[in-house]
C-alpha positions as a printed Julia matrix, in Angstrom:
246×3 Matrix{Float64}:
  -0.07  -0.02    0.03
   1.37   3.42   -0.88
   2.7    5.06    2.01
   0.81   8.29    1.36
  -1.99   7.33    3.06
  -0.58   7.12    6.14
   0.59  10.93    5.84
  -2.94  11.83    4.44
  -4.04   9.59    7.49
  -2.22  11.64    9.64
  -3.18  14.93    8.53
  -6.91  13.94    8.61
  -6.89  12.87   12.12
  -4.9   16.16   13.53
  -7.4   17.96   11.42
 -10.3   16.63   13.18
  -8.47  17.86   16.6
  -8.6   21.29   15.45
 -12.07  21.41   14.45
 -12.98  20.24   17.92
 -10.93  22.93   19.67
 -12.39  25.55   16.89
 -16.01  24.13   17.62
 -14.87  24.53   21.59
 -14.2   28.11   20.94
 -17.51  28.59   19.12
 -19.38  26.95   21.9
 -17.61  29.17   24.18
 -18.26  32.41   22.18
 -20.39  33.97   24.94
 -18.58  32.4    27.87
 -17.35  35.48   30.45
 -13.98  35.79   30.61
 -12.72  32.96   28.14
  -9.89  32.5    26.42
  -9.72  31.6    22.34
  -7.56  28.42   22.29
  -4.8   28.38   19.24
  -4.01  25.74   17.14
  -1.22  24.98   14.59
  -0.22  22.17   12.08
   3.71  21.37   11.74
   5.31  19.04    9.69
   7.66  15.95   10.97
  10.4   14.09    8.52
   9.81  10.46    8.79
  12.83   8.82    9.99
  13.96   5.49    8.21
  15.72   3.91    5.15
  15.51   5.26    2.32
  15.08   9.18    1.26
  13.92  11.81    3.8
  11.12  12.57    1.36
   8.1   11.79    3.67
   6.49  13.89    6.57
   3.77  13.33    9.17
   1.49  15.98    9.81
   0.49  16.92   13.79
  -0.97  19.38   15.92
   1.53  21.38   17.9
   0.88  22.62   21.41
  -2.34  24.46   21.94
  -1.94  27.52   22.84
  -3.82  30.45   24.07
  -5.17  34.07   22.87
  -4.61  36.01   25.65
  -6.01  39.29   24.38
  -8.61  41.3    26.58
 -12.72  40.62   25.6
 -14.91  43.48   25.4
 -16.31  44.66   28.8
 -19.71  45.22   29.25
 -22.02  47.22   32.28
 -24.1   45.04   34.07
 -25.06  47.09   37.21
 -24.55  44.02   39.68
 -22.52  44.52   42.52
 -20.76  41.15   42.67
 -19.91  41.67   39.12
 -16.04  42.62   38.52
 -14.3   42.9    35.21
  -9.84  43.19   34.87
  -9.02  46.19   33.51
  -6.18  45.29   31.24
  -4.03  42.06   32.25
  -4.34  40.23   35.24
  -6.13  37.42   36.95
  -8.47  36.34   39.5
  -7.27  33.93   42.2
  -9.55  31.02   42.82
  -9.68  28.02   45.04
  -9.71  24.89   42.35
 -11.84  21.88   43.36
  -8.49  20.15   43.92
  -7.56  22.41   46.56
  -4.81  24.31   44.69
  -5.01  28.02   43.18
  -6.01  28.7    40.01
  -6.84  31.42   37.89
  -9.75  33.38   35.88
 -10.87  36.57   34.05
 -14.69  35.57   35.01
 -15.31  38.1    37.94
 -19.29  37.17   38.03
 -19.21  36.21   42.19
 -21.71  34.97   44.34
 -22.54  34.05   47.76
 -22.54  30.71   49.17
 -24.78  29.36   51.83
 -22.13  30.08   54.51
 -21.6   33.58   53.23
 -18.35  32.97   51.26
 -17.74  34.43   47.98
 -17.92  32.09   45.49
 -17.17  32.02   41.7
 -20.51  30.81   39.57
 -19.34  27.35   39.57
 -18.7   27.47   42.9
 -15.17  27.57   43.77
 -13.94  29.85   46.39
 -12.34  33.36   45.64
  -9.07  33.76   47.26
  -8.26  36.7    49.09
  -4.63  37.49   50.87
  -5.55  35.5    53.57
  -7.68  32.32   52.07
 -11.36  32.7    51.35
 -13.36  35.54   51.89
 -16.29  35.6    54.25
 -19.56  38.08   54.01
 -21.57  38.49   56.86
 -25.14  38.45   56.93
 -27.27  41.96   56.31
 -24.79  43.46   54.45
 -24.49  45.33   51.33
 -21.14  44.86   49.5
 -18.73  46.59   47.27
 -15.86  45.89   45.46
 -12.82  48.33   44.85
 -10.81  48.6    42.0
  -7.69  47.1    44.19
 -10.37  44.31   44.94
 -11.02  45.41   48.63
 -13.86  43.96   49.91
 -16.02  46.14   51.72
 -19.26  45.31   53.66
 -21.96  47.97   54.81
 -24.6   46.65   57.32
 -28.3   47.15   56.16
 -29.44  47.56   59.44
 -27.88  50.29   62.5
 -25.61  52.98   61.35
 -25.31  52.55   57.41
 -22.42  54.63   57.28
 -20.09  51.79   59.45
 -17.99  50.46   56.27
 -15.76  47.34   57.28
 -13.23  45.82   55.14
 -13.49  42.23   54.73
 -10.76  40.85   52.83
  -9.14  41.53   49.18
  -9.49  39.78   45.95
  -5.97  38.25   45.31
  -5.08  39.8    42.07
  -2.28  38.44   39.94
  -0.37  38.64   36.7
   1.99  36.23   35.89
   4.02  35.97   32.73
   1.54  34.25   30.27
   4.26  31.85   29.19
   4.09  30.74   32.43
   0.36  29.87   32.64
  -1.03  26.8    31.0
  -5.05  25.71   30.65
  -6.48  22.94   32.52
  -9.47  20.48   31.57
 -11.48  22.73   33.73
 -11.23  25.91   31.75
  -8.84  27.45   35.05
  -5.06  28.76   34.28
  -2.59  27.78   36.54
   1.55  27.85   36.91
   3.41  25.44   34.59
   5.83  25.68   37.57
   2.75  24.18   39.83
   3.75  27.57   42.36
   1.17  30.14   43.34
   1.39  33.5    41.35
   2.09  36.48   43.81
  -0.43  39.03   44.28
   0.31  41.8    42.12
  -0.59  45.34   43.42
  -1.23  47.16   39.58
  -4.19  44.89   38.78
  -7.26  46.69   38.62
 -10.92  45.89   38.65
 -13.89  47.36   36.98
 -17.07  46.99   39.2
 -20.72  46.41   38.11
 -18.78  44.73   34.58
 -17.65  41.61   32.83
 -15.44  40.64   30.68
 -16.71  38.87   27.67
 -14.94  35.72   25.55
 -12.23  37.36   23.17
 -13.3   34.75   20.49
 -13.72  36.0    17.2
 -16.93  34.14   15.81
 -16.23  35.29   11.87
 -12.79  33.72   12.04
 -13.58  30.74   13.86
 -16.27  29.87   11.07
 -13.78  31.0     8.48
 -11.26  27.94   10.53
 -14.07  25.73   10.54
 -14.65  25.76    6.54
 -11.41  25.64    5.77
 -10.57  22.47    7.98
 -13.38  20.67    6.72
 -11.83  21.35    3.44
  -8.29  20.37    4.44
  -9.79  16.84    5.93
 -11.75  16.56    2.71
  -8.34  17.1     1.01
  -6.54  14.26    3.07
  -9.82  11.83    1.95
  -9.51  12.57   -1.61
  -5.71  11.73   -1.39
  -6.78   8.31    0.51
  -9.01   7.34   -2.08
  -6.86   8.24   -4.89
  -3.81   6.05   -3.35
  -6.58   3.19   -2.97
  -7.66   3.64   -6.69
  -3.99   3.68   -8.09
  -3.44   0.33   -6.31
  -6.6   -1.48   -7.17
  -5.12  -0.36  -11.04
  -1.91  -1.33  -10.45
  -3.32  -5.08   -8.95
  -4.7   -5.26  -12.04
  -2.11  -4.5   -14.52
  -0.09  -6.91  -12.29
  -2.79  -9.7   -12.72
  -3.18  -9.24  -16.39
   0.84  -9.96  -17.02
């Protein structure tokens, strides 16, 4: 069988994988704080006997588009958006520290500040606890304050400060849960220069039009690889017919 089949097969396989990532980007086009996944093809020479004329196609390590998404005003006190670079520290399900750009928060039944998915928002000293019967305000530096709804309304209490970090983008990797973590397994230090916009959320940075065009191009690439396999099979059948006649 012609070896070109294996080359086309590897191309088709990795085209499907890129198609899956593009579909995931489109599915998260409206997800708050989502960062687009990037994929590229690269050629790997086949090492072996004979001439070095054949290569396999592989999908290189998936990257991330860290450009900022659009900021939309919500007017909700527990919504914050990061202005410029930076990340919000949260406690992941495995107990470690992870980072997100999704600033849509809520209060748990026990009064703990959490993300909408139920992850605790990290403060300088751990999760931030909110007492009952108070109004919450989040400052641009991440400071969480409360004003009691009963008694003296001007008694402002500082409850904690949201952990805001700004590590090097190259030191971050995306997890299966969509959260980012340090590649070294350590925790990023707080950065006082990161600023929040209250009453707003950052949208996804996925460009829907570009993603749709990418899906069309990937579909054409897949069809081309399938055509190469079909042509190779047809040529092999004709060659067998000629040999059988001889």
